[in-house]
C-alpha positions, 0 to 999 in steps of 0.5 A: 344901714350897712350894719343892719344888712351885715347883722343878717349874716346873709351872704345874698343880702350883702351882695344885693345891698352892694349892688343896690348901692350902685343904683342908689348913687345914681338916684341920689344925684337927682334927690339931693334937694334939702327937702328930700334929704330931710324927708329921707332922714325922717324915713330912716329914723322911722325904719330904724325905730320899727326895727328896734321895736321888732315891728317887721310889718311896719319896717317893711311898709316904711321901707317900701314907701320910702323906696317908692317915693324916692324912685318916682322922684328920681325918675321925674328929676332924670326925665326933667334934666333929659328934656331940658338938655334936649330942648337946649340942644334944639334951641342952639 
């Protein structure tokens, strides 16, 4: 992905990408399940193919869908871990 951002030669895109990586690292803590990794790889391949085919509409649609799915999953996983930890504290 870095190569794609770098190829834009857009300083703003590079800064945004760096900042996005910080948030993605947090999300990845909740999306490391094997089924999610396989799904992410599939999305990345489809996005790369759309870019290679110069299909910006499809690339954008796939990226938005990928990010939406991952952010929702990360939020649910984070809430679940938070609730479990709070319940454990209450039961101790």
